N, C-alpha and C positions, 0 to 999 in steps of 0.2 A: 710839909717838906717832902719832896720826892726822894725815895731811896734809890740809889744807883745800883746797877747790877754788879755782882762780884766778877763777872766775866767781861767787863768792858775793857777796851784796849788803851785806856788812859794810862800814861806813864806812872802816875802816883799809885795805881793799883797793881803795878808789876812787882813781884816779890823782890826783896833786896838782893837775894842771891843772883837773880837774873840781871839786875841793874849793874852789879859790880863785876859780872862775868867778863873776861877778856873778849875783845871784839876782833882782834887780829893777832898775827903771829908775834909781833913785837911786844904785845902785852902779855902773852902766854908765858908763864913761869914754869921752868922745869924741862927736862929732857933736852938739854942744850946739846948733847952729843948727837941728837937727831934733828933738832929744830933750830940750832944756832945758825948764824949767817954762814952760808957756804956748805952747810951739812946736807946730807942726802935727802932726808924727808922734806926739809924746807925747800930744797931745789925742785923736788918733784911737785910739791904743792904750788910753788910760785910759777912754775913753767906749765901748769895745767896738764900734768902727765899722770894724774892719779887715776888708776883704773879700778882698783879694789883694795881696800885696807880693812883688816880686822883689828880692832882695839880690844885688848884684854887686860884686865887688872881689877884691883879692888875698888869699891865705891869711893868717889871723891878724889880721884887722881887726875881728872881732866879729860876723860875719854869723850864724853858728850860735848864738852866745850870745844875740843879740837875738831870734832866732826862738824860742829856748827860753824866754826871758822872756815873750814874747807868748803862747806856748802855755800856760805855767804860769798866767798871769793868767786866760786864758779857761777853763782846766780847773777852776780853783777855783770859777768861777761855775757850772759844770755839775755839780759833784760833789755 
């Protein structure tokens, strides 16, 4: 039996935390005063007007997830 690499890109090898992570702004929970429909940060992200943002806060509050959502949205535009 051949042993598979731990670093393969197969979905079943992806950590659970990555599989359940929100993929878009509608799935993102929290910060509705900034990310709710019609709010400032959401409008900036949806209109591709993001120039530079610094996310600051304790671990586990969604900084990396929000950064990945923004990056994926912009990557689709340039693909």
